[in-house]
N, C-alpha and C positions, 0 to 999 in steps of 0.2 A: 585177133590173129591176123597177121599180114597174109595177103594172097600168096599162093604158091608161086615160086619163080617161073617165069615164062618158059624156060627150057624144060622144066618138069611137066608143065601142063601140055606142051607140045609133044613131048616124048611119049607120055602115057595117056594123052587125051583126057586129062582129068577135068571135071567140071564140078563146081560147088553146087550142092543140092539144097541143103537147109542146115539149120543149127538146132541141136538138142542140148538144153542146159548150157548154152554158150559154146558148145563144141561143134565145129562144122563137120558136115558129112560131105564126102566127095565121091563121085562116080568115075570109074576108069573103064573104058571099053576098048577092046581090041577086036580083031576079026574072030577070035575064038572064045574070049572070056568077057564077062561083065563083072565088075567088082565095085563094092561100096565099102568105104572106110570112114570111121569117125576118129578124128585126131584131137589130142590134147595140145595145148600150147607148149607144154613142157613134158619131158619123159615121165612116165609113171612106173615105178618099180612094182607097185601093187597091181595095176590094171593093164598096163601096156604090154603088147607083144614083145617078148624079150626085154622088158623094162623100158620100152620105147614109147612113142607118142600115140601109136594106133591102139585104141582100146576095143574097137569093134571092126570086124572085117568079114565080108561075105563075098564069095566068088561063085559065079554060076557059069556052067558051060553053055554057050549061046545055042549051039546046035541041039543038044539034048534037053536043055532047060534044067539039068540036074545041078543041085548045089554041091560043089566039089570041095569047098572049104568054108568053115564058119568058126569065127572066134568072137565070143561075147564075154570078155574078161577071163575066159578060159576056153580051151578047145572043145568044140562039139564035133567038128569034122576037120581033121588035120589034112593039109594039102599033100597029095601023094602023086607019083607018076608025072605026067606031062604038066599038070597045073603047078607043080612045085617050082619050076623055072619062072613062071609068071609071078607067083607069090614072092619068090626071092627078089625079083625086080621091084615089085611094089614095096616090099620092106626096105630095100636099099634106097629107094627114092623118097619114101614118105615117113619112115619110122625114125 
């Protein structure tokens, strides 16, 4: 997989963490949220969020340390309230 475009890395401060079964993990931090995603090279109708490239997503509120969204091939905790806007940006940029 090619590295993410520079403008995406700068916008959401993504950094590559590791690879699991050939699929890279990325971490995205803002002043309010910490997010980790695993992306496929191609969209996955079976495992990806909304049929996209992200098959795993985890978002934590930095202040409270609470996990506010979690997707592992299905929703465990769906994003609601304030975190939904951040989630929408992550999906727009990376899915």
